[in-house]
N, C-alpha and C positions, 0 to 999 in steps of 0.2 A: 611914340607908341604909348598907349595907355598901360598902366601897371595893373597887375592882377595878383591874386593871392591863392595859393594852394597849400593849406596847412590842416593837419589833423592832430588833435590832442585827445588821447585816450587814457583812461585808467581802468585796468581790468586785471584778470588773472590768466596765466598761461594754461592752455589746454594740454600741453605736453612739453617735455624738455626741448629746448631749441636744437635744431640740426645744423651742424657746421659743415659746410662744403667749401670747395675751392674752385674758382673759375679756371679755364684753360690757361690763363696767364698767371695763376697762383694767388689771386685775390680772395680773401676769406669772405664768405657770405653765410649769415645765419638766417634761418627761417623758422617761424613758429606762429601759432594761432593764439589770439588773445580774445577772451570772452568779456564782453561788457553786458551789464544787466540793466534793465529798465522795467518800470511797471506802469500800468494805467488802470483806471477805474472803468469797468464795463457799464453798460446801460442799466444792468440790474444791481449795481452797487458793489459787485465783487471786484477784488484786486486781481489783475492778471499780470503775472511775472513773465518777462521775455528775456531771451539771451541773444545777443548779436555776436557773431564770430568774425574776427578781422585777421587777414593774412598779413604778417609783419615780416619785413626784410631788413636786415641790418648788414652793413658792409664794414670791411677792414677791422680796425681795432674794436669798434663797437660790437661787431659780430663775435669777436673773441671773448669780450667781456660778457655778452649775453650767454654764450655757450658755457662759460666758466661759472657764472654766478646765478643764473636763472634756472629754475626747475619747474616742473608741472605744479600748478597752483600758486606760483609766485605772484604777488601783487606788484604791478609796475605802472608807471606813467610813461607813455610813449608819445613822442612828438615827431612829426615828419610830414611828408607830402603824400597825396593820394595819386596812385598811378594805375592805369588799366592797360594790360597787355592783351594781345590776341595772337592766336596761332591756329594752324590747321591741324586738327586731330588726325593722326596717321591711321588710327583704327577705323574711325567712322567717316572721315573725309569732311566733317563739319568744322566750321570756324568756332573756336572756343575763346572765352574771355575770362580774365582774372583781374579783379581789383585788389590792390594791396597797398599797404602803408610802407613807404620807404623811410625807415627811422633815421633821424639824425640826432635825437636826444632820448635818453632813457634814465629814469629815476627809479631805483629799487625802493619800494614803499614798505616792505615788511622786514626790513633789517632791524637789528637790535635797537638802533637809535631812533627809528621812525616814530615810536610812540611818545617821545619826549619833546615833541614840538617841531623838530626839524623834519625834513621830507626825505630822509635816506640819502643815498649817494647819487649825484647827478653825473651822467656820463654823456659827453657829446662826441660826435664823430665827423670825420671828413665825409664829403659826399661820395656817392658810388663811383664807379669807373668813369673815366673821362668819356664824354660823348653819350652819356645816358646810361641806361640799364644794360646789363649783360644777360642775354637770353639763355644763359646756361643754368639759371636757377630753376631747378626741377622741384615742383611741389608734389608731395605724395598724392597718388590718386585716391580720393575719398568720395564716397557716395553722398556725403552731406553738403557738398558744394553745389550751389545753384548755378546751372548752366544757362538758364533762361532769364537773362537780365532784362529788366523792363525798358532799357534804353539801348 
């Protein structure tokens, strides 16, 4: 079988404090949104600033650490895999999709030591629940999530 790679590496700022929940089997899961910024020059020479929002999921000990040490505005490095889930919306009956980053490493970049040449504290975690993701992760309903994915 041919090998493949599914890896996401992001540096950004939290849009809100992480929310810590527990699955039915008692496993900790933290969810939060991470903003990354990029800019481009338009045809008329102006600089256009853009923000991309990423849904982040952290499991077990990494979830606990994220909830304990990260707050809205924290600058972090997140490394993990990209995962897309789908479900049927009970209200509308339509199929809904969500793409998220399942974090397996996190580095806090705005700690006291981060300005002295090191890159803060690196935290790694064991993978999520055996057998894949646990569908009990409930993201808050927000209007700024795009339901019409181009794929």
